[in-house]
C-alpha positions in Angstrom: -3.7 7.7 82.4 -0.4 8.1 84.9 2.3 10.4 83.5 5.3 8.6 82.8 7.8 9.4 86.2 10.8 11.6 86.1 13.3 8.8 86.2 12.2 7.2 83.3 12.3 10.8 81.5 14.9 12.6 82.5 17.6 10.1 80.9 16.0 10.2 77.2 15.2 13.9 78.0 19.1 14.4 78.7 20.1 16.1 76.1 17.1 18.4 74.8 18.0 21.9 74.2 15.9 23.9 76.2 13.2 26.2 74.7 11.8 23.7 72.5 8.3 22.6 71.3 6.7 19.0 72.1 7.8 18.3 68.0 11.0 17.9 69.7 10.7 17.4 72.9 9.3 13.9 70.8 11.2 14.0 68.5 14.4 13.5 71.4 12.9 10.5 73.7 12.5 9.0 70.7 16.0 9.1 69.4 16.7 8.2 72.9 14.6 5.6 73.1 11.7 6.4 74.6 8.8 3.8 75.1 5.7 4.0 73.1 4.7 5.4 76.9 6.4 8.4 77.3 6.2 9.4 73.5 2.6 9.4 73.8 2.3 11.6 77.0 5.4 13.4 75.6 2.7 13.7 72.1 0.0 14.7 73.6 1.0 17.3 75.4 -0.1 21.0 73.9 1.4 22.8 71.3 4.0 25.7 73.7 7.6 26.3 74.3 8.8 24.3 77.1 11.5 26.5 79.2 12.9 23.5 81.2 12.5 19.8 82.3 10.3 20.8 84.8 8.4 22.5 82.3 7.9 19.2 80.4 7.0 17.7 83.7 4.6 20.0 84.8 2.9 20.2 81.6 2.1 16.3 81.7 0.5 16.6 85.1 -2.0 18.8 83.9 -2.4 16.2 80.8 -4.1 13.8 83.0 
């Protein structure tokens, strides 16, 4: 499984108000037109608060 590239993630997470949890990340990404690949990766993140975009991408890299 691959991790979505940052240039695909950044636009769909641009309005996220950090810190936030996994459900909010998925909600915001869906609201910004994220494809099923991105939504699936975000939904697979561990529960918890993500403090910034880099925390999200780091957690995604660990789930591979």
